[in-house]
C-alpha positions in Angstrom: 130.2 70.7 93.3 130.8 74.4 92.8 130.4 76.4 95.9 130.6 80.2 96.0 130.0 82.7 98.8 126.5 84.3 98.7 126.3 88.0 97.8 124.5 88.8 101.1 125.5 88.9 104.7 122.2 88.0 106.3 119.3 85.8 105.0 115.9 86.3 106.4 113.2 83.6 106.2 109.8 85.1 105.7 108.6 88.4 104.2 105.8 89.1 106.6 105.8 92.2 108.9 108.6 90.9 111.1 110.9 89.7 108.3 110.3 92.8 106.1 110.9 95.1 109.1 114.1 93.3 110.0 115.3 93.5 106.3 114.5 97.3 106.3 116.4 97.9 109.5 119.4 95.9 108.3 119.5 97.7 104.9 119.2 101.0 106.7 122.3 100.0 108.7 124.2 99.2 105.5 123.9 95.4 105.9 123.5 93.5 102.7 120.5 91.1 103.3 118.0 89.1 101.3 114.4 87.9 102.2 113.3 84.4 101.3 109.5 84.2 100.9 107.7 81.3 99.3 104.4 83.3 98.6 103.9 86.0 96.0 103.2 89.3 97.6 100.9 91.0 98.1 98.6 88.1 98.8 95.1 88.0 100.2 95.1 86.9 103.8 92.2 86.1 106.1 91.9 88.7 108.9 95.4 90.2 108.3 96.0 93.2 110.6 98.7 94.9 112.6 98.6 95.6 116.3 99.1 99.2 117.5 102.7 98.6 118.7 103.8 98.1 115.1 103.1 101.8 114.4 106.4 102.8 116.1 108.4 100.4 113.9 106.7 101.7 110.7 107.4 105.3 111.7 111.0 104.5 112.5 111.4 102.9 109.0 109.7 105.9 107.3 107.0 103.5 106.0 104.0 104.8 107.9 103.3 107.6 105.3 103.1 104.9 102.6 100.5 103.0 104.6 98.5 106.2 105.2 98.7 107.0 101.5 97.3 103.6 100.6 94.4 104.4 102.9 94.4 101.2 104.9 91.6 101.3 107.5 92.7 101.8 111.1 92.2 99.1 113.6 90.8 100.2 117.0 90.3 96.8 118.6 89.7 93.1 118.0 87.0 90.5 118.6 87.2 86.7 118.4 85.4 83.6 119.4 86.6 80.2 120.6 85.5 76.9 119.1 84.5 75.7 122.6 81.8 78.3 123.2 79.8 81.0 121.5 81.1 83.9 123.6 82.6 86.8 121.8 85.8 88.2 123.3 86.6 91.8 122.7 89.8 93.9 123.0 89.6 97.6 122.7 92.9 99.4 121.8 91.6 102.6 123.5 94.4 104.9 124.7 96.9 103.4 122.2 97.6 104.7 118.7 95.5 102.7 116.2 97.1 100.7 113.5 96.1 99.5 110.1 94.3 96.5 108.5 95.1 95.2 105.1 92.4 93.7 102.8 90.3 91.2 104.7 88.5 88.2 103.3 86.1 86.2 105.5 86.3 82.5 104.7 85.2 79.4 106.5 88.1 77.2 107.4 87.5 73.5 107.6 
């Protein structure tokens, strides 16, 4: 068995918002890192969106202008239902900076 040291200092599992942001912060700090992601990106994702608190992170990483340039729709709240009842639950993000959605597909899950 031939073992050699990896050419990175930190390995990050998952290239979603958290993993990608961590990789960007580490790279900005001069840390050699790699992201391991099993999916091809970008990928369609049901109901994918970002909460308003993520805006601060994207501003800090100088990524927010790219999101604005891509014209992602802004998210001002959320609504959901539970399997146990038909009531619709709403959450308004009023008073907080709105964040962005990515493409949304509605699919029935079995």
